[in-house]
C-alpha positions, 0 to 999 in steps of 0.5 A: 500500500502506498500513502500520500501526505494527505492520507490518501491510500492506494493498493496495488500489485506488482512483480517489481516493487522497486521499479514500481515505486520509482515509476510512481515517484516520477509520475510517469503516467496519468493515474490516481497516484500521480493526481494525489501524489501517493508515493510513500510505501507504507505496507507490502506483502510478498507472495510466491504465487501470483494468484494468491497475490491477486486474491489478497489485493482484491480482498484489501481493496474491499476493506474499509479504510479503517481496516487498511489503516489498522493493517498499516499501524500493525506492521508500520506504526510510524507510517515510515516509507519502507522503500527507503530500506531497498531503494538507493538514496540517489538524487536522480530517480531517472538513472535508478529506473534506467538501471533497472530496465 
């Protein structure tokens, strides 16, 4: 799940979390996350099977906001940007994305 500074939440699915976070930060496509500046990774769950991941994403999207917040609070009480743990602290996200292509 991603969060914006305004409190907006976004749930999604990707096979390349690092690349997807960079794409959101670069605002590469007109999307919900671009419109609401949703770029902070506050919760994620890895899955070995894509079918399980899709089912869980659909489940979370059906939850009330309060339940999503409770999940984030349980795994990341400070709502820290978890991508800081695995993305380089480069000033140029463009070069980071190019390296991953």
